[in-house]
FIZADREN-185357 format. One record per residue (C-alpha): residue number from 1; residue in one letter; x, y, z. Coordinates in steps of 0.1 Angstrom, whole numbers, padded with zeros to 4 digits. Layout:
+-----+---+-------+-------+-------+
!   k ! r !     u !     v !     w !
+-----+---+-------+-------+-------+
! NUM ! A !     X !     Y !     Z !
...
+-----+---+-------+-------+-------+
//
This chain:
+-----+---+-------+-------+-------+
!   k ! r !     u !     v !     w !
+-----+---+-------+-------+-------+
!   1 ! X !  1310 ! -1540 !  1609 !
!   2 ! X !  1286 ! -1538 !  1577 !
!   3 ! X !  1300 ! -1511 !  1551 !
!   4 ! X !  1275 ! -1495 !  1526 !
!   5 ! X !  1285 ! -1487 !  1491 !
!   6 ! X !  1277 ! -1452 !  1479 !
!   7 ! X !  1251 ! -1447 !  1450 !
!   8 ! X !  1278 ! -1430 !  1436 !
!   9 ! X !  1314 ! -1424 !  1439 !
!  10 ! X !  1329 ! -1399 !  1462 !
!  11 ! X !  1339 ! -1376 !  1436 !
!  12 ! X !  1305 ! -1372 !  1426 !
!  13 ! X !  1300 ! -1336 !  1416 !
!  14 ! X !  1335 ! -1330 !  1404 !
!  15 ! X !  1346 ! -1319 !  1372 !
!  16 ! X !  1378 ! -1304 !  1355 !
!  17 ! X !  1373 ! -1275 !  1384 !
!  18 ! X !  1369 ! -1291 !  1410 !
!  19 ! X !  1340 ! -1303 !  1433 !
!  20 ! X !  1308 ! -1282 !  1429 !
!  21 ! X !  1294 ! -1268 !  1464 !
!  22 ! X !  1265 ! -1264 !  1442 !
!  23 ! X !  1264 ! -1298 !  1430 !
!  24 ! X !  1266 ! -1309 !  1463 !
!  25 ! X !  1233 ! -1289 !  1478 !
!  26 ! X !  1218 ! -1303 !  1446 !
!  27 ! X !  1221 ! -1341 !  1456 !
!  28 ! X !  1215 ! -1334 !  1488 !
!  29 ! X !  1181 ! -1315 !  1479 !
!  30 ! X !  1178 ! -1350 !  1456 !
!  31 ! X !  1182 ! -1373 !  1483 !
!  32 ! X !  1158 ! -1356 !  1509 !
!  33 ! X !  1130 ! -1352 !  1484 !
!  34 ! X !  1136 ! -1387 !  1481 !
!  35 ! X !  1131 ! -1402 !  1512 !
!  36 ! X !  1099 ! -1381 !  1508 !
!  37 ! X !  1086 ! -1401 !  1485 !
!  38 ! X !  1102 ! -1438 !  1493 !
!  39 ! X !  1087 ! -1431 !  1532 !
!  40 ! X !  1054 ! -1420 !  1523 !
!  41 ! X !  1026 ! -1435 !  1541 !
!  42 ! X !  1049 ! -1450 !  1565 !
!  43 ! X !  1035 ! -1459 !  1601 !
!  44 ! X !  1051 ! -1476 !  1631 !
!  45 ! X !  1030 ! -1506 !  1638 !
!  46 ! X !  0996 ! -1505 !  1650 !
!  47 ! X !  1003 ! -1529 !  1681 !
!  48 ! X !  1036 ! -1501 !  1689 !
!  49 ! X !  1035 ! -1490 !  1728 !
!  50 ! X !  1049 ! -1466 !  1746 !
!  51 ! X !  1051 ! -1456 !  1779 !
!  52 ! X !  1025 ! -1423 !  1786 !
!  53 ! X !  1045 ! -1409 !  1818 !
!  54 ! X !  1077 ! -1411 !  1804 !
!  55 ! X !  1073 ! -1409 !  1770 !
!  56 ! X !  1041 ! -1386 !  1758 !
!  57 ! X !  1004 ! -1389 !  1756 !
!  58 ! X !  0984 ! -1416 !  1738 !
!  59 ! X !  0977 ! -1390 !  1717 !
!  60 ! X !  1010 ! -1386 !  1704 !
!  61 ! X !  1014 ! -1418 !  1702 !
!  62 ! X !  0987 ! -1421 !  1675 !
!  63 ! X !  1001 ! -1400 !  1652 !
!  64 ! X !  1036 ! -1424 !  1645 !
!  65 ! X !  1006 ! -1446 !  1636 !
!  66 ! X !  0993 ! -1418 !  1608 !
!  67 ! X !  1012 ! -1414 !  1581 !
!  68 ! X !  1027 ! -1383 !  1571 !
!  69 ! X !  1013 ! -1362 !  1598 !
!  70 ! X !  1038 ! -1334 !  1611 !
!  71 ! X !  1053 ! -1339 !  1642 !
!  72 ! X !  1063 ! -1309 !  1663 !
!  73 ! X !  1103 ! -1307 !  1672 !
!  74 ! X !  1095 ! -1318 !  1710 !
!  75 ! X !  1073 ! -1354 !  1696 !
!  76 ! X !  1104 ! -1356 !  1667 !
!  77 ! X !  1131 ! -1356 !  1693 !
!  78 ! X !  1119 ! -1382 !  1717 !
!  79 ! X !  1105 ! -1403 !  1687 !
!  80 ! X !  1143 ! -1408 !  1671 !
!  81 ! X !  1158 ! -1405 !  1703 !
!  82 ! X !  1138 ! -1434 !  1726 !
!  83 ! X !  1156 ! -1466 !  1729 !
!  84 ! X !  1127 ! -1492 !  1737 !
!  85 ! X !  1102 ! -1494 !  1706 !
!  86 ! X !  1092 ! -1528 !  1700 !
!  87 ! X !  1098 ! -1519 !  1663 !
!  88 ! X !  1122 ! -1489 !  1662 !
!  89 ! X !  1127 ! -1497 !  1622 !
!  90 ! X !  1091 ! -1490 !  1614 !
!  91 ! X !  1094 ! -1456 !  1639 !
!  92 ! X !  1120 ! -1445 !  1622 !
!  93 ! X !  1107 ! -1452 !  1588 !
!  94 ! X !  1074 ! -1431 !  1595 !
!  95 ! X !  1097 ! -1401 !  1608 !
!  96 ! X !  1127 ! -1403 !  1583 !
!  97 ! X !  1114 ! -1376 !  1559 !
!  98 ! X !  1113 ! -1350 !  1587 !
!  99 ! X !  1139 ! -1361 !  1604 !
! 100 ! X !  1164 ! -1358 !  1577 !
! 101 ! X !  1153 ! -1324 !  1570 !
! 102 ! X !  1156 ! -1312 !  1606 !
! 103 ! X !  1190 ! -1329 !  1606 !
! 104 ! X !  1204 ! -1312 !  1576 !
! 105 ! X !  1192 ! -1280 !  1599 !
! 106 ! X !  1212 ! -1292 !  1629 !
! 107 ! X !  1180 ! -1304 !  1648 !
! 108 ! X !  1176 ! -1269 !  1662 !
! 109 ! X !  1169 ! -1269 !  1703 !
! 110 ! X !  1179 ! -1305 !  1703 !
! 111 ! X !  1217 ! -1303 !  1686 !
! 112 ! X !  1229 ! -1314 !  1718 !
! 113 ! X !  1217 ! -1348 !  1711 !
! 114 ! X !  1236 ! -1351 !  1680 !
! 115 ! X !  1259 ! -1378 !  1690 !
! 116 ! X !  1226 ! -1402 !  1701 !
! 117 ! X !  1214 ! -1402 !  1660 !
! 118 ! X !  1241 ! -1429 !  1642 !
! 119 ! X !  1229 ! -1450 !  1674 !
! 120 ! X !  1189 ! -1441 !  1660 !
! 121 ! X !  1202 ! -1450 !  1627 !
! 122 ! X !  1220 ! -1482 !  1638 !
! 123 ! X !  1196 ! -1495 !  1658 !
! 124 ! X !  1169 ! -1489 !  1631 !
! 125 ! X !  1192 ! -1520 !  1611 !
! 126 ! X !  1181 ! -1495 !  1581 !
! 127 ! X !  1210 ! -1516 !  1558 !
! 128 ! X !  1187 ! -1547 !  1559 !
! 129 ! X !  1153 ! -1525 !  1551 !
! 130 ! X !  1141 ! -1535 !  1517 !
! 131 ! X !  1166 ! -1523 !  1489 !
! 132 ! X !  1151 ! -1489 !  1478 !
! 133 ! X !  1145 ! -1481 !  1514 !
! 134 ! X !  1180 ! -1490 !  1522 !
! 135 ! X !  1195 ! -1474 !  1490 !
! 136 ! X !  1175 ! -1439 !  1496 !
! 137 ! X !  1190 ! -1435 !  1532 !
! 138 ! X !  1222 ! -1446 !  1521 !
! 139 ! X !  1221 ! -1416 !  1495 !
! 140 ! X !  1210 ! -1394 !  1517 !
! 141 ! X !  1238 ! -1400 !  1546 !
! 142 ! X !  1265 ! -1401 !  1517 !
! 143 ! X !  1245 ! -1362 !  1501 !
! 144 ! X !  1249 ! -1347 !  1532 !
! 145 ! X !  1282 ! -1358 !  1542 !
! 146 ! X !  1297 ! -1346 !  1510 !
! 147 ! X !  1278 ! -1314 !  1511 !
! 148 ! X !  1290 ! -1309 !  1548 !
! 149 ! X !  1323 ! -1312 !  1537 !
! 150 ! X !  1320 ! -1282 !  1510 !
! 151 ! X !  1302 ! -1262 !  1534 !
! 152 ! X !  1320 ! -1234 !  1557 !
! 153 ! X !  1300 ! -1233 !  1588 !
! 154 ! X !  1274 ! -1266 !  1584 !
! 155 ! X !  1250 ! -1270 !  1606 !
! 156 ! X !  1262 ! -1298 !  1619 !
! 157 ! X !  1300 ! -1295 !  1628 !
! 158 ! X !  1321 ! -1321 !  1603 !
! 159 ! X !  1333 ! -1336 !  1633 !
! 160 ! X !  1305 ! -1344 !  1648 !
! 161 ! X !  1290 ! -1357 !  1614 !
! 162 ! X !  1321 ! -1384 !  1607 !
! 163 ! X !  1309 ! -1403 !  1639 !
! 164 ! X !  1273 ! -1400 !  1632 !
! 165 ! X !  1277 ! -1412 !  1598 !
! 166 ! X !  1303 ! -1441 !  1608 !
! 167 ! X !  1279 ! -1453 !  1635 !
! 168 ! X !  1249 ! -1448 !  1612 !
! 169 ! X !  1268 ! -1473 !  1587 !
! 170 ! X !  1285 ! -1492 !  1610 !
! 171 ! X !  1322 ! -1481 !  1596 !
! 172 ! X !  1342 ! -1454 !  1590 !
! 173 ! X !  1360 ! -1465 !  1559 !
! 174 ! X !  1338 ! -1450 !  1534 !
! 175 ! X !  1333 ! -1418 !  1548 !
! 176 ! X !  1373 ! -1412 !  1550 !
! 177 ! X !  1375 ! -1422 !  1516 !
! 178 ! X !  1351 ! -1392 !  1503 !
! 179 ! X !  1371 ! -1369 !  1523 !
! 180 ! X !  1402 ! -1378 !  1507 !
! 181 ! X !  1390 ! -1379 !  1474 !
! 182 ! X !  1370 ! -1342 !  1481 !
! 183 ! X !  1401 ! -1319 !  1475 !
! 184 ! X !  1386 ! -1285 !  1482 !
! 185 ! X !  1400 ! -1259 !  1502 !
! 186 ! X !  1367 ! -1258 !  1525 !
! 187 ! X !  1373 ! -1297 !  1530 !
! 188 ! X !  1407 ! -1291 !  1539 !
! 189 ! X !  1399 ! -1267 !  1567 !
! 190 ! X !  1375 ! -1290 !  1580 !
! 191 ! X !  1400 ! -1314 !  1585 !
! 192 ! X !  1425 ! -1289 !  1602 !
! 193 ! X !  1394 ! -1280 !  1625 !
! 194 ! X !  1386 ! -1315 !  1632 !
! 195 ! X !  1425 ! -1327 !  1634 !
! 196 ! X !  1422 ! -1297 !  1665 !
! 197 ! X !  1392 ! -1309 !  1678 !
! 198 ! X !  1408 ! -1346 !  1682 !
! 199 ! X !  1442 ! -1343 !  1686 !
! 200 ! X !  1443 ! -1347 !  1723 !
! 201 ! X !  1427 ! -1378 !  1726 !
! 202 ! X !  1435 ! -1396 !  1693 !
! 203 ! X !  1476 ! -1396 !  1706 !
! 204 ! X !  1462 ! -1407 !  1738 !
! 205 ! X !  1450 ! -1434 !  1714 !
! 206 ! X !  1415 ! -1431 !  1722 !
! 207 ! X !  1383 ! -1426 !  1700 !
! 208 ! X !  1376 ! -1395 !  1701 !
! 209 ! X !  1337 ! -1397 !  1707 !
! 210 ! X !  1313 ! -1420 !  1729 !
! 211 ! X !  1302 ! -1450 !  1706 !
! 212 ! X !  1270 ! -1453 !  1722 !
! 213 ! X !  1276 ! -1490 !  1724 !
! 214 ! X !  1274 ! -1492 !  1687 !
! 215 ! X !  1308 ! -1511 !  1686 !
! 216 ! X !  1325 ! -1540 !  1705 !
! 217 ! X !  1355 ! -1531 !  1721 !
! 218 ! X !  1374 ! -1550 !  1692 !
! 219 ! X !  1352 ! -1532 !  1668 !
! 220 ! X !  1358 ! -1493 !  1685 !
! 221 ! X !  1398 ! -1501 !  1683 !
! 222 ! X !  1399 ! -1512 !  1647 !
! 223 ! X !  1376 ! -1478 !  1639 !
! 224 ! X !  1400 ! -1459 !  1662 !
! 225 ! X !  1435 ! -1471 !  1640 !
! 226 ! X !  1417 ! -1466 !  1609 !
! 227 ! X !  1410 ! -1429 !  1614 !
! 228 ! X !  1445 ! -1425 !  1632 !
! 229 ! X !  1460 ! -1438 !  1600 !
! 230 ! X !  1442 ! -1418 !  1576 !
! 231 ! X !  1445 ! -1384 !  1596 !
! 232 ! X !  1482 ! -1398 !  1597 !
! 233 ! X !  1487 ! -1405 !  1560 !
! 234 ! X !  1462 ! -1378 !  1545 !
! 235 ! X !  1463 ! -1348 !  1569 !
! 236 ! X !  1497 ! -1334 !  1566 !
! 237 ! X !  1498 ! -1324 !  1532 !
! 238 ! X !  1465 ! -1309 !  1537 !
! 239 ! X !  1470 ! -1291 !  1572 !
! 240 ! X !  1499 ! -1273 !  1557 !
! 241 ! X !  1480 ! -1263 !  1524 !
! 242 ! X !  1454 ! -1247 !  1546 !
! 243 ! X !  1481 ! -1232 !  1566 !
! 244 ! X !  1476 ! -1251 !  1600 !
! 245 ! X !  1501 ! -1241 !  1627 !
! 246 ! X !  1529 ! -1263 !  1640 !
! 247 ! X !  1510 ! -1278 !  1663 !
! 248 ! X !  1489 ! -1295 !  1645 !
! 249 ! X !  1512 ! -1302 !  1623 !
! 250 ! X !  1533 ! -1320 !  1648 !
! 251 ! X !  1499 ! -1340 !  1662 !
! 252 ! X !  1494 ! -1359 !  1630 !
! 253 ! X !  1532 ! -1367 !  1629 !
! 254 ! X !  1534 ! -1382 !  1663 !
! 255 ! X !  1501 ! -1404 !  1651 !
! 256 ! X !  1525 ! -1423 !  1630 !
! 257 ! X !  1546 ! -1431 !  1657 !
! 258 ! X !  1541 ! -1463 !  1679 !
! 259 ! X !  1524 ! -1449 !  1715 !
! 260 ! X !  1557 ! -1452 !  1730 !
! 261 ! X !  1577 ! -1435 !  1708 !
! 262 ! X !  1556 ! -1403 !  1710 !
! 263 ! X !  1569 ! -1395 !  1747 !
! 264 ! X !  1605 ! -1389 !  1738 !
! 265 ! X !  1595 ! -1364 !  1713 !
! 266 ! X !  1594 ! -1324 !  1725 !
! 267 ! X !  1568 ! -1321 !  1710 !
! 268 ! X !  1547 ! -1351 !  1727 !
! 269 ! X !  1517 ! -1338 !  1743 !
! 270 ! X !  1525 ! -1337 !  1781 !
! 271 ! X !  1555 ! -1310 !  1767 !
! 272 ! X !  1527 ! -1288 !  1757 !
! 273 ! X !  1501 ! -1297 !  1784 !
! 274 ! X !  1528 ! -1292 !  1818 !
+-----+---+-------+-------+-------+
//
């Protein structure tokens, strides 16, 4: 698994008074503007093809071979989510400025497909693009993640954005490191909500999202273990500070136990879900 390094450390935007939501928002705006500049003039390959009976019309395909022409939301969705482009990287570069802004807004009517976004980035192999391009993508993902952690009601919930970033980059560690560094009541609330969303799967030793074939079985297990270990170490104090209920506090405590040992605990899931 590839491990990206953010352009700035996880504490960017932090000062003596703690992390700043305004600084995170400004950072995201800069990252989006930088995508506009970096990928201006990009097009799909001139010989790129697509099935006109399943994907769209020849006229729509021709738009992808013109630089900077805006796409309607349905065409944008069909473009980034399609898996069988001859050059997926070129297609993603063509739509990336518009796609990134749609992502930060939650994808609108296509929010149901947020679980496939990380796969689209992964398929495009963006980390192997020329350095200015890959750096722009990396900064966008990190800026979006930091901004989301400081936003009380983000367009994409944290429990959906973390898998997206992990799959897009091929690793979960840097994203957890940002969260760990970001000491803020809003980030703590997101941690409580995420544990609430995922505790059942995690206590069954399952990764709490579908990987869409990004990782091998061995890599899935490594990601799940890294996530569970991080939550067992990092979550208890922050959940208590957030006022989380006893059920969630027991869930993260149980994560620190070997799987077999959990079921002898009076607060194991089977005692709560007969």
